[in-house]
KEPATOR-260214 format. One record per residue: x, y, z of N, C-alpha, C in turn; residue in one letter. Coordinates in steps of 0.05 Angstrom, whole numbers, plus 5000, padded with zeros to 4 digits. Layout:
REM residues N
XYZXYZXYZA
...
This chain:
REM residues 833
501749765001499850004998501650255002G
504450254998506250464998508050444971T
508750664963510750634936513550584942P
514250484971517150464976517850164971Y
519950114958520949834954524149854949S
525249614949528249624946528549324936V
530549314915531449054906534449054912V
535448784925538148784935538748474939A
541448424933542148164944541448054970P
541347794979540747685006543047775026T
542947985031544948145051543448315068S
544348455091543148685104542148875082P
539348945086538149125066536849375082I
537249575067536149845082533749955064Q
531549965071529050075057528450365072L
528650595050528050815059524950875059D
524050965082521350955089520551265101F
520851475085520951705097518151835108P
516251755095513351825103511751595114E
510951665141509451425156508051585174F
505951415187504651495211505851305231T
506651445255507551335276505951125290P
507150915303505450725318505450855345W
503350845358502650935388500650795398T
500650785425498550645439495650725429P
495450995426492551095418491750985389E
494051005375493650965346495450755334S
495450495342497050275332497450205302P
498150395287498550375258500450165250V
499849955238501949775228501949735200L
504349715189504949675160505749375157Y
505749305130506449025126509049015107Q
510848865112513348875099513448625083L
513248615052513148385039515848345029R
516948075036519847985027519247775005L
520547844983520147624961522847534951T
523347284953525647184942525547124910L
526747214893526447214865528347064852T
531147094856533146974840533646674850A
533046494830533446224829531246114849G
528946204846527046094866524146154857A
522146044865519546144854518546374865P
517146554852515746794864514646754887A
513246514891511546514917512946474941S
515646474939517146474968517146744977Q
514946824988514647105004514047065031T
515047285046514647285075513147575079L
511247565096509547815104510347845132L
511348105139512148185166510948435175V
508848415191507748685202509648835221P
509749085217511349245234510349525236F
511249705258510249955259512550125265G
512450385262514750565261514250735286M
516150665306516250785334518850765346R
519450965364522050995381521751055405E
522250895427522050925455524750985468L
525451215475527851295489527551435513T
529951535523530051695547531451955541V
530052185555531352445552529852605569K
531252815580529853005596528652885622D
530252645632529552505653526152395649D
525552305629523152175625523351995599A
521351815596521451685574519851805553F
520651805527519551935501518951715482H
516451725472515751545449514851745430L
516451685407516651835381516452145387N
518552185402519352485409516952625431H
515552475439513752605460513752465485R
513752625510513752505534511552275541P
512052075550510251875557510951765588L
509151725604509151595627508751345624Q
510351145630510150835628508050755649L
505450655645503950525665503950225662R
505850065673505949805670504649645687G
503849355681503249165694504448905691I
505048795709506348505706504448255698L
505448155676503447965664505147665658Y
504447495674505747215673503347055657R
503746995629501846845615501546575629P
499346525633498346255646496446135619Q
497746045597496145965581494445705582L
491545695574490345445575491245275552P
489145105547489744935522489945065495E
491144975480491945115453490245265439A
487545115437485445225421484345505438E
484945535462484045765478486245975481D
488945955476490946065482490546335471A
489646365442489646635429487346815441G
484846675452482746815461483746935492R
485046755504486346855533488047095529H
490047085510491747285510490647515497L
488547505477487247755472485547895494R
484347725510482847815533484347945553E
486747835560488947955578489748235568A
490448235546491348525532489148715533I
486548595529484248795528484048915555S
484148745575483748795603485649035612V
488249005604490049175614489749435603A
489449435574488849685560486149825573K
484449685576481949805585482349925614G
483949795628484349915656486550165655A
487050255631488950485629492150415627G
492850185626495850095626496850145598F
498950235596500050235564502550065565N
503249905585505449735586504949485592Q
505649275582506048995600508948915605L
509348845628511748745637511648445636V
513048275619512848005616515447885618V
515947695632518147515632519347405605P
521647475599522447425571522147165561A
522346925580521946675570518946605565H
517246775576514346735569512946895545A
514947055534514047175508513847005485L
512147085464511946925441511047115420N
511146995393510247175372507147245373G
505447065387502947125386502247365406D
503247355426502747565448504347815438L
506347795427507748065416506048175390L
504948005374503148085352500848195365A
499448095383497148215389497448465407L
499948485424500248765435500748965412A
502148915391502549115370499849175362A
497949015357495349065341493649215363E
494149205389492449325405493749585421H
496049645412497649875420498549845449G
499149615456500949585482503649565480I
505149695496508049675498508649405512L
510949295506511949035519514849095529I
515249035556517549055563518348765575T
520548655565521248405572523248385596A
522648205615524148205640525747925643S
528448035648530347795651531447775680I
531547525690532947495715535847475709E
537547625718540547595710541947495738W
543247265734544647155756547047045743N
549647165751551847105738552646775737S
551546665759552246375764550546215743A
548146295731546246125719546146285692A
546746495687546446635661548846745651N
549146775626551446925611550247045587S
551547185574551247335547550347125530I
551746905532550946685509548146545514E
547346565539544946435541542546605539S
543046905544540947085537540647175510I
542947125491543147255467541047125446S
540246885449538646725430535546855438P
535046905461532547035470531947265461V
534047445461534047745450533847725422V
535547575412534847575377532647495367R
531447285385528747195375526447425378A
526447585398524547775404524648035388L
527648105383528548355371526448425348R
525548275330524248385306521148505315P
520248465337517248555342516948825348Y
515048975340514649255342514049315371T
512449175386511149215409513149215433A
515549085429517449045448519049315446L
518949445470520449715471522749705487V
522749555509524549555532525649295543M
528049285553528849035568529149115598W
528348955616528849015646530948775655Q
532948815666535048645678534948635707L
533748435721533548425751536048265760H
538048385771540548265775540348165803C
541647925808542147845837543947995849A
543947975875545248195894548548105891T
549347905886552147805883553147845853D
551947995837553147975811552548285798C
553848345775553648585764551848575736A
550448775728549548735699551648745680P
550848665655552848695632553348985629P
555549005618556549305610554949405588A
554849665586553249805564553849745537G
556349675533557249585503556149315496E
556049165516555048875514551948865506V
550549045523547249055519546949195496L
548449415486548149515462548349335435A
550349145440551048965419548648755412S
547648685439544948515436542348625423L
541948895430539449015418540149295422D
541449445404542149745405539449915401P
537149825394535049975383532950025411A
533549895435531649875456533050005482R
531050095497532150145524532549925540V
534749965558535249765578535449855605W
533849755622533549845649534249605668L
535849675690536949475705536249525737S
535449325753535249375780537049165794F
537749235817539349045836542349025829G
543048815837546048715829547748965846G
549848995838551249205847550349525845D
548049545829547149805825544749835850T
544749625867543049685890544049845912S
547049905909548350115920548350405903R
547550395880547350615868544750715854Q
542650555860540050575846540150385825G
537850475804538050305781539650435757G
539850285736541550405711539850405686A
540250585671538650575644540850605622V
540450475599541950515574540050565550L
540450845542538450925518539350785494R
537550795473538050665449540550805431P
541950625422544250735405546550835422Y
546350775444548650905465549950665477H
552250705492553550525507554050615533T
553650835540554150995569551850915586D
552350715606549850695626549550925642V
547551035646546651255661545251135688Q
546251295711544551205737542051325737P
539951185750537251275753536151155781C
533851265786532251155811530450935801D
531250695806529350485794529250265818A
526950235833526950055856524049935861Y
523949735875521149645885520249785910A
517749865908516550015930513749905935A
513749675953511049595960509649725978P
507149685980505349836002503949656016Q
503449776043501649606061498449736059R
497049546067493949616067492949626094M
491649816103490650046087493150236083P
492750426065495150626057495350826080V
497450836091497651036115498051326107S
497951506124498251806113501251846106A
503151726121506051726113506151576091L
505251366083505551216059504651376034G
502151486038501051666015503351866010E
503851996030505852256025508452146012Y
509251876018511451786009511651735977F
509251685967509151665939509251895925Y
507952095937507552345926510352505922R
512352395942514452565943516952415931Q
516252195919518852045911520452165887N
522452145886524552245861526052505871G
528052555854529352805853528253025833A
529153245831528053415818529453355788N
531653205789532853145762532952815764R
533152655741533652395741531052255736G
531252005721529351795715528251695741L
525751625746524751515769522651315761L
523051055762521450845755521150645782Y
518350615787517650455813516550175803L
516750005813515749705810514949575838E
513549335831513249215855510749315869G
509449525855507349645873505149405877L
504049375903502449175908500349215928C
498349135924495649145944493948885939C
495148635950493748385943490948375960P
489448195945486948095956487347815966S
485247695976485547415982484547215956L
485847095943485146945916483546685926P
481546615903479646375910481146145918D
483646095906485145835916485645845944A
486146095955486446045988484246046003Q
481946165991479446156002478545806006V
479045685985478245395985480645226000A
482645376010484545186023483345066052D
484344826059482844716084483944836108A
486744886106487644996131486845286137S
486445446112485345716117482445716130F
480845546121477845486128478245426160R
480145256165480045146196480845406214Q
482945526202483545766217481545976222G
479645976202477746186199475646116221F
475145866224473345756243474445786269L
476845686272478145696301478145996312D
478446216296478546486307475546566306H
473846416301470546486304469846696288Q
471046716262470446916244468046886230L
466846656231464246606220462246786232D
462746866256460647106269461147376261R
463747406245464147696235463947726207V
464547526195464247536166462047326155F
461147346131458947156121460646956105A
461646766125463446546118466046646101G
467746456097470046506086470046686061A
467946626042467646776018467347096026E
465947136050465247386060467847526066G
469647396078472147506085473747566060F
473747386041475247446014474147706004A
471447726003470547975990470948216005A
471548216031472548416045475448486039N
476848296032479748366023479748475994T
477948415978477848545950476848835951R
475448905971474549165978476949335984E
478449206006480549316019482749395994L
483149185977485349235956484249415938Q
481649465931480549695912481049935927S
480449975953481150225967483950315966D
485850115975488750185975489950205949A
488850115929490050185901489650475889L
486850515898485850805890487751015906R
488150975932489651185947492551195938F
493450945930496550945920497051045893Q
495051005879495351085848494851375846F
492851515862492451765864494951945871D
496151795892499051935901500851915882A
500951705864502751655844502851885821L
500351895816499052085796499952375803R
500052425826500452725837503652765836A
505352555834507952625831509052635807N
510152945800510753035778513752915767V
514952765784517752715781517652375767R
515252285768514951965766514751955734L
517151765725517151695697515351455689S
515351295708513951035702513450835726G
511650685726511350485747510150215735Y
510250025754509349745748507949645769C
505549555766503849435791504649135789L
504249005810505548755814504248565796A
501848505791500848325776497948385761S
497748275735495148315722493148125732L
494147865734492647635742493447525767C
491247415787492347245808494047035800D
496347015815498046785811498246605836I
497546375836497546185861496546325885A
498346365904497646495929497046775933H
498346905914498847195920496347385918D
494847305902491947515901492747775896G
494847835882495748115872494848195849S
493648075833492248145808489448305809G
489048475789486648635789484548465775I
484948245763483048045754483847755770V
482347565773482947285780484147135757D
484946925765486646725744485146675721A
482846685721481046605697479946905682S
481547135689481047395680478447515684L
476947415706474547555714474947765732Q
473847985728474648265743474048255772P
475848375785475748435812474948735819K
474248815844473549085847475649275840L
478449175846480749305837480849445807A
479849265791480249335762478249595757L
475749615768474149895768475850135777A
477050065802478350255818480650355799S
482250205787484450275769483450405743I
481550365735480150495710479650785718K
478550775740477651085748480151255753R
482251115769484651305775485851375749V
485951195729487851265703485751415682H
483951535691482351715673484251965665G
483552045643485452265629484952515643P
482752565658482352825671481252735696L
482652775721481952675744482652895768R
481152995787482053135809483452925827P
485553025839487152855858486853035888L
485552905903484853015929486852925951I
487953095964489753055988489053146010Y
488352986031487253066056489252926079M
490853016092492452886111490952756133Q
488852886145487352716164484752626152R
484252396157481552286144479852196166K
480752216191478552196213478452416227N
476052536231475652796243473752786266L
473552956284471352986302469353146296T
466653156305464453346299465553676295P
465053776278465654076275468554126265R
470153926266473453956263473854026233D
475954186229476654276203479154166196E
479254116169481754016157482454096129V
484554166126486054296099485954096076S
485554156056485053966034486654136008V
487753955992489354085966488153885946V
487454005925486253855900487953945877V
489353745865490553785841489253625816L
489653715789488353635768490253465751L
489453215750491253045728489553095701A
491353245683490153355657492153265634N
491952985631493252895608491952965582E
489553045580488253095556488853405548Q
490753555566491553815562489153995558R
487053975570484654105570485254395576L
484154605563484854885569482155055570E
482555275581479855465583479155445610G
476355575608474955605636473255375641R
472555335669470855125675469255225702A
467655065711466255105739467454915755D
467854975779468854755800466954745821L
465654515824463954465848465154225867S
464954375893465754245916463354165935L
463653945949461153875962461953735989Q
461053746010461053536035458753386034V
458553106031456152956035456352816056V
454052836071453752666101453352406098G
452852276123452451986121449951906110P
448052066110445152016098445052086069T
447352176058447252286031446252566027N
446052686046445252976045447353176043Q
447353346027449653566019449553746046V
451753756057451953916081453454166075L
454954206057456554436050457154406020W
456954646007457454635978459054905971K
460054925950461755175938461655095906K
461355355894461955315861463155555856K
465355545840466755755829468055725800R
468455965786469155945762472255945763A
473755755743476655725750477655695722V
480055725721481855655698483155435699K
482555235679483354965679486454945682I
487554825701490554815705491954625686P
494554635687496254435668496054175686R
497253995674497353725687498453745711D
497353585732498553575764498953855776R
497254055766497654345784495454345798R
495254545815493454595836490854705825E
488454545833485954625825484554805847L
485054705871483854855895485454775919W
485354985938486454955965484755065986E
483854926005482155056029481854896044G
480354966063479254816085476054746087A
475654456097473054376095472554286128I
470054276136469254216164467453956165A
467653796185466053566188463353686201A
461553546197458553606210458253506238S
456353576248455753466276454953166276G
454453056252453652786248455652586249S
455952376263457452166262457351986240L
459551886230459351666207461351776182G
460851626163462451696137461651906122A
463352126114462652336100463952296074H
463352476054465052456028465252756020R
467752806009468453076002468653025967F
466653175954466253095927467253325911V
468853295888470053515872469253405843V
467753635830467353595803468053835784R
468653775760469653975744467653955718L
466454215715464354215693465054435672L
464554355646464954495622462154535608V
460854785606458654825591456354635610S
456354635634454454475649454754175653G
456654075638457453765635459653725651K
459253505669461353415685463653255667V
466053405666468053255652469953105670V
469853155696471853035715470553005742A
471052785758469752775783471552595802E
471652645826472952465843471652535871N
471952365889470852375918472952255937S
472852335961474452245983473052196007L
473051966020471251896041473051976072E
471952116088472852146114470552076138F
471852006159470151906179470352116204L
467652136208467352326234466552126259V
468152176279467951976301467652186327I
466052096347465852226374468752256387E
469252496395471852596406471952406429A
474552316437474852156458475152326486A
473152266505473052376532475252286546A
476552436564478852366579477752186600A
478951966607478251816628479351866653T
477951776674478651826702480451586711D
481151386696482651196700485451266706V
486751186730489151276735491351106724R
493551216712495351016695498451136702I
499850986697502750986701504450976674N
505951176662507451146638510651136643V
511450886640514350866637515851046613I
516551236621517451456599519851656610D
522051526611524551676621525151896608L
524651906581525552146563522752326561R
520852296575518652446570517452456540D
517552266529517052256499514052236495E
512652076511509752006511507852146531W
508852196551507652316577505152526570G
506352706554504452946551501852876534D
502452696515499752546502498352426518K
499152276534497152076555496052266574C
497352486587496052616604493452776596R
493152806572490852976560488552746559K
488952526559486852316557486552126581L
488352156602488151996630489252096647A
489052026673490352166696493151996702A
494952126700497552006704498352066737V
498151816748498651776777499851526783D
502651536782504251296786503751156813P
503251296834503051186860500250996864A
498151106847495650956853494850826824H
496550766807496050716780494050426776A
492350466765490650196755491650066730Q
492650236712493950086687496750236682V
498550026678501450146671502050166641C
503050366629503750316601506450306596L
507450156581509950116572510350226541L
511150446539511650496506514050376492P
513650376468516250256453518550436459P
520350366476522750506485525350456468L
525050256456527650186441527549956422G
529549856406529149626388530549386407N
530949406432531949196447530849206477S
530048976485528848976514531449056533I
533548986527535949086541536249376547R
535249516531535149836533533449946553A
531149786562529049886580530049876603Y
529150086619529950156645529349906668P
531349786679530749526691529049596718E
529249796734527749816758524749876752K
524350056730521350096724519949856713E
521649726695520249476681519949236704L
521549226724521149016745519149056759A
518749346768516549436787514249386769Q
513649446745511249416729510449096731M
512448906726511948626728510948546755L
512248656777511048616804508548666809G
507348936799505049026802503048876787D
503648756768501648626748501548326763V
503648236776503247966788501548006813R
501648226823499548296844496748366840G
496248406814493248406805492848646788G
494948816781494749006763494748936733A
494549126716494349066687496849256676V
497949136654500149326644499549276611A
499849486595499649486567502649526553V
503549376540505849386527505949466499V
506349636490506149776461508949696449F
508649576423511049506407513149386420G
513149156433515149036445517548966425P
519848966435521848926415522048606406P
523748566388523848276379525148116398E
527048216416528248066434526748056462D
524448106464522448076487522947826501W
522847616484522847346496525147236511N
527647396506530147386524529347426547D
527647656559526847736584525047516591L
522847426576520747206587522546976594A
524446916577525946636590527146666616R
527946906625529046896651527146986674H
524747026668522947106689520446926689V
518946906666516746706668515546666639D
515146386631514346326606511846456600P
510146566619507646676614507546946598A
509747056598510547316588511647276558L
511547026548512746956521510947036502H
511847206479510447276457512247346435V
511847266410513547256388512547426365T
514147686357513247856337514147756313S
512747806294513147736262512247956246R
514348026224513648196204510948116187D
509148306187506848246172506848426150A
508848506139508948626110511148546093L
510148416069512048306051511848426026G
513348336006513148495979510548465963L
509348215967506948145954505148015969C
505748035998504047926016501948076026E
499347936029497148136041496748046069G
496848296084496348266111493548386119A
491748266127489048296130488448326161F
488448556171487648596200484648626199H
483648486224480848496225480048576253Y
477648646262476848736289473848616291V
473548546320471048426327469448626343K
467148586347465648726364466848696392L
467548916404469248896430469049176446H
469349226469469349436483471849656473P
473849526463476549676457475849816433V
473949746413473049886389470449996392F
469550046419466650216417466850496405E
464650506391464750746373466250786351G
467550556345469050536317468850346298L
469250316272468550116253469549876267P
467749646267468049386277466949186260A
467148936266466448726249467048706220R
469648756220470648746192473448776193G
474548816170477148856165477849166172L
480149236179481549446185481649616154M
480049796148480249956123481650236130R
481050436113482450686112482150826137Q
479750786158480050956180482050866199P
483050616196485050496214488050536200Y
488250706180490850656165493150776178R
493050916198495350996217495750826239N
493850686250494550516274494850216265V
494250136241494749886233497449786235A
498149576246500849486252502249366230P
504749396229506849266209507448976222A
507248926246507948666259505648556273K
505848316277503548166294505047956310A
503447826326504347646344503647356333F
505347146337504746906328502946746347V
503046816371501346686389498546776394E
497046616401494046666404493646846432A
491346986430491147166454488546966473S
488847046503486946936515484347096510D
484247316500482047496494482247586463E
480647456448481447476418479747696410D
480347936401478848166392480248276367F
482448236361483748396341486248236331C
485548146304487947936297488348006263D
490047856252490947896227491447606215V
490547576187491247376169493147466149F
495647366149497647426128497947226107V
497447286079497347096057499647106044N
501846986045504246956029504646666023G
507246596016508546306008507646186031E
507546226054506646056079504846246095T
502446196091500246336102500546316132P
499546516147499546496178497546666191W
496046596211494246706226495946876251W
495247106256496847256281494947396295G
495947536318494547676335496047946335S
493848136332494748446338494848536365D
493848386384493948426410493648156427A
495448126447495447856459495247946487V
493247846499492747846530493647636543V
495147666564495947396579495647466612R
495547276625495047266654497947236666R
498647396685501147396694500647436726Y
501247206744500347256766497447266773G
496447486788493747566792492847776772S
494347876756493848106741494348026710G
494048196693494048156663496148336649R
497448236625499248386613498048396584I
497848616571497048656544499048716525V
499648586506501548656485500248746458F
501248936448499849036418502149176404T
501749146379503649296359501549506343H
499249526354497749786344499250006350L
499250196328500850446331499050676342R
498250636366496550826379498051066394I
499850996405501451216419502351406402L
503751306380504751466357503051676344E
500151606348498251776331496551926352N
497251926380495452066396495852366389L
493752506391493052766387493252856355G
494152676337493752726309491052546300F
490852366306488552186294486552106317D
484252236312481852186336481351906338P
482151716320481451436323483351326343L
486051406341487951326361487051396390A
486151636389485451766417482951586431D
481051496414478851376420479551066428R
481650966412482650696419484050686445L
485550926450487150906475485150916501F
483351076498481451106520479950846524V
479150756502477550486503479050286515N
481750216507483550026517484050056547L
484350296554485150366586482350286602I
480050386592477550366609476850066606N
477149906589476449626583478149476605H
480849496605482549346620482949436650F
481749676653481949796682479649626697A
477749576683475549376699476749136709R
479049026695479948746701482548826722R
483149076728485249096744484449116774S
485948986790485648966818488449006833V
489549276827491749326842492149286870P
494349176881494849116909494649376926S
493449406948493549656965496349686974D
498249516979500549546989502549526965T
505149686967507149686943507849396940P
508149276913508749006908512049016906M
513248776912516048756908516548736875P
518848896866519448866838519948586831P
520148546808521148256798524148226797E
525048146818528248136818529647996796H
528447826790529647636768530247826742R
528248016737528448176714530648406720A
530948526743532848696753535748606746I
536348346755538948206758539748166727E
537748056711538447976683538848236665W
537048456672537348716654539948836660L
540848856688543049016695545648866682R
545748606680548048486673547948526642G
545548536628545748566597546248836590E
545149056607545549306600548749356602R
550049236624552849316632554849186611M
554148956600556248836582555448826552H
552748836545552148786517550848976501R
550149196514548649406501550049676493V
550049756470551549986461549350156449R
549150416457547250616452548650786423R
546550816407546951006380544551156378W
545051406366542651536358542451586326M
540251556315539951506287538351766278I
539151856253537552076241537352006210A
534752006200534751936169531251936164G
530451946139532151926116532652206101D
534452226092535352486079535652396052F
535352566030535152516004537952375998P
537352165981540152055962539451975935N
537752075926537052055894539952135878W
539851925856542651945845543452195832R
541452375826542052655813543052845837A
542252775861543152985882545652875898S
546052635900548452535912548552575942G
546552445960546652445985548652435999G
550552265991553252236011555152476004Q
554752605984556752865981555153095988D
552653095998551353316006551553366037T
552453606044552753646076550153716089V
549153486106546953556118546953646144Y
545053766161545653866183547253716208P
546553476208548053276227551053346228P
552153356201555053406196555853656207E
554453876210555354156219554854126250Q
552854026265553054026294550653806301S
551253696323549353486337547553626358I
545353596352543153716373540653506372A
540753326390538553136392535953226392F
535153496399532453596400531953726371D
534053716354533353856331531553716311A
530053846294528553726273529753846244E
529853616228531153706199528653616176Y
529353716154527853686133528553416119I
527153196118527952966104526352986074G
526952796058525752806033522652746033W
521852626050518752566052517352606081Y
518952656102517852716126520152876144R
518952966165520653096187523052906199I
525352946197527452766212528052846241V
528052706256528752686284530852496290R
532352536313534252366324532652156340W
533551916339532151706357534051496364R
533651366387535751166398535650906382P
537750806382538050526369540450366383W
539650116391541149986407542649736393F
545449716396546349496383547149296406S
546849036402547248846424549548626418V
550848556438552848366439555448516434A
557448366425560348436428560848576399G
563448566394564648656370564548476346E
563748526318563048816312560048886317P
559449126322556949226324555449236303Q
552949136301551449156276549149346276T
549349546258547549786258545949726234I
543049656241541449626220539449856214D
540550036196539250286191536550276181L
536050066164533350046153531349976174H
531849776192530549706215530049966237A
532050116238532350346257530250566247A
530050606220528550816208525750756204L
525250446204522550346200521050376225R
522350446252520450486273518950706270Q
519550906255518151156251516051126229D
516950956209515450926184515050646177H
513350486192513050176186512550086159P
511450286141510950196112513850176098D
515950316109518450386096519450096081R
519950096054520949876042524049846041A
524749636042527849566046529249746020P
528049746001529249865974529550155973G
528550305992528350595988531150735991V
532050895971534351075969534351275996P
536651276011536451456031539651496043A
539851696057542251756071541551806103T
542651646120542651706147545051726163A
544951806188547151856206546451696228Y
549251576239549251446265550751576283A
550651626309552451776326552651636353Y
554851616366555351476388557651606404A
557451536430559951646444560851406465E
563551416471564451266493566851436504F
567651346524569751456545571951266551S
574551376552576851246558578151386582T
579651226597581051326624583651426617D
584751426591587351506582587351516551R
589351646542589751686512590651396499R
589451326481589951036473590351036439Q
592050876427592250856400590550656391E
588650696370586650486361586550506331A
584650326322584150306293581150276293R
579850476280576750436275576150326247L
574650106250574249936225570949926222C
570449936194567849946188567049746160I
565149616163564649446143562149476130E
561349496104558649596097558349526064S
556149466055555549486025554949766019Q
554849976032553850236026556250416030N
555550676016557450876018557750986045E
560251036055560451106085562251306086I
561751486109563951676120563751636149K
566351676161566551636191568151876203C
566951986219568552226236568852136263W
571252166270572052136302572752416314L
571152486335571452726349571152986329N
569652946310569353176292571153146265G
572952996269574952996241574552726226A
574352786199573652586179575952386181L
575452126182577251926190577551736161L
575351656155575551436137572851406120T
572851226102570251216085570551056066G
567950966051567850776028565650936010I
566650925983565251075961565250905938S
563551045920562750865892561750575896G
561650445874559950215874561649995890A
559749855902560749655923559049405919I
560449235902559048965896558748805918P
560348795938560048635959561148795984E
560948676009561948796033564648906029N
565049176035567549306034568449346065A
570849346069571649436096573649636092E
573349866112575450066111576250116142T
578450226147579350256173581450476171S
581950586192583950806197584950826225A
587450896226588850936255587551186268P
586851146295585751366307586951396335A
587151656345588351696372585951766390L
585051626406583351616427583751796451L
582552026453583252206477581952116504K
583352216526581952186550579452306556Q
577552136565574952266569572852196547G
571252376539569152276519570452296491K
569552116474570152076445567552076433N
567552136410564452146394565252016365S
563451886354564051736331560951826314V
561351946288559052036272559651826244L
557651686240557851556213555451616195V
556151656170553951746148554351496129K
551851426123551451216108549451276085C
549751196059547951226039547250996026S
544650916017544050715996542250805980T
541950705957540150755938537950485934A
538650305953536650085953538349835963G
536649615972537849365983539149446011G
541249306019542049356048542449636056D
542349666082542649936093543549926119F
545849966124547349936151550149866148G
551649816172554349776173555049616199F
557649526200558449416222560949586230Q
561349616259563049806267564649636290F
567449706292568949586312571449766317W
572849766339575049876343577249686355I
579649706342581649506350583949636362E
585049546385587749676397590149656376S
591349856380594249876363596449876381Q
595849846407598149846429598449556439G
599949536457600549246475598249246490K
596749436502594649406523591849396506E
590049196516587549216506585749506508P
583949536493582449806496581049776518L
580750036535578450026557576850246548S
574350136541572150346531569850326550L
568550566552566450546566564150666548N
562550506537560450566517558350716529W
557450896512554651066518552650856525W
551150916548548950716552546350876545K
């Protein structure tokens, strides 16, 4: 159908084709190349090859398709093909579902790609990215070359992704360019996990750094998690996120006998309409979470592309937006709405309010249609009975993509229950864009007259608790133990032992966020105190927290899963053991599914001790739901408390053990992070405030939150292991291991004389180390394996200080630290407690 042709020998042939219509997802125009072999062969030897004219490249920190910016909206697709006669229909339906949901990219394992899938993708306007798992022990250029050569001719294939094992490096740019010079190569992991990702542009050999990493999300989406997605990325540099995942419970898990038995053992048949009702609740939670997650992503002007974990449910994970047979779930409709080309993006930091409470709101407009001109903006607050409680209408100029549409304040009504803030954009009286955000109005918590004692040596929690209860240590009915550190060995022995003694005599204690080594104390005191914490947040795991009808949840949503109202208090950890009083638990669906408890009640002596990972204390004064939970919890267990009239003796076994551990095994550090470490900004070379002065009461600007110093305790001998990811996750439980960041660790020790020593550090991250304010040693550049650095040091008599700066762009985050003697005498150090 075109006048272009060429006659040439059977060798590389160039066909000039100067006038053409580009292939795009919106208009996937395909041409047909007819190759005819004429010399010495029948004219019937003809090959027809469909192709499109397109180019995907990277420039100006963004992907460009045919010289126009394009945000890649990807979703992982692992073809699970049925019988041969059904394969074509299955592929066609999968592509249709992805495109109908607003995705323009399918990420497919290279070994699962075939000509049928690539041809259908080209026909429907779907970009294909081939994913390759690169492991130097199992793969080589020779092994992937046939795969690349076989897939190279297809139009829909626009990019290659290399997922490198942590113990290997991706191939050099020259090698990748020789395999397929016309496509983008994007690499994750390997030694780039210390540098972020890496990108190779078409027809180039120089690999450029970029921010490409996995960023899973917890359900429900917390306020900090939502803000995390909005703020990702530097002002310069390519940003690509993958592994986005909010899974539901798949049908295969619902049918599993062990799941159904656990469902009955936890008496959930009284809460949900059977196991199927539980699964339906998880699909509603998944739909909500994806909407909040993707609205936050769309508000991020730095984001170049992203990839959702899965199109279809695979085995146990339930991460798909359709099930294994391509039947739609609620998440599919949610994603379709979020991907609309014109959509108001509503940001409300607090979604739980009290009657008449005001909250600030910011509305941006996702305007991919580049709509211009004037419009009418309609704002409404709709109450629990669907009545309009407040409305405003004003003429506006339609802003550019992701620019502000409205900012102001709205107020809750005097009615309790679910409210909606509705935003509509109208042109000539017709609604062209609409979105709504639900918020909950709950009764303000009334301060209780229950007397409490708060073990809080740093006075970090006392002020918050005093507003809601009477702090009276001498006559306390309930004792509260806040999360004071990452190790039980760092807790104050006298106060902790006295608390255990009071409980043994009949009082009640509530332990918030017990550290992972709590059972070390339990083994030395009493097996009744034994509780085991376990992480309930994985890359593609679904953690479904549920609440029963119980006095602790009076006046709050109950008889169901924790949805968005619980977004700030939902825990990232749970207990393996069952509770004597079962009212708040979790089911974690992963490769090894398990049932856990969010709150464990145990009898100890004549009293009770309550363990919980609910983030109640952290949100007092900010989230009224946390305030209400706090008062309900104290009121309920105060009724079980019968404290002794006479002072009880402390638990001496606890005192003796803790004193010995604190004396010989605990080292105190102070940690501050996350500071930015995007590849364009170079966090390791940026001088942040902790390098200029140490002030533990200071607050700094991080890349997505306020940064404060917080204690962290290393345990046991040398070397000391400082896990910065775990330390920073205490403030942000949603924090994924792959987050790029810079952090500081500070410690002090004293000596009774001047001593010659050597400071040693081992890490997979970039490191700088100061002793007494002088830069001593460091590690920089790409670090494929643990690297060690050391430097001679003269320790002065009296106090010495160590400051370590550590930067990662993903993967491991932390270091090991030790000090060696350089003289004949062993070192005599008195570490900061």
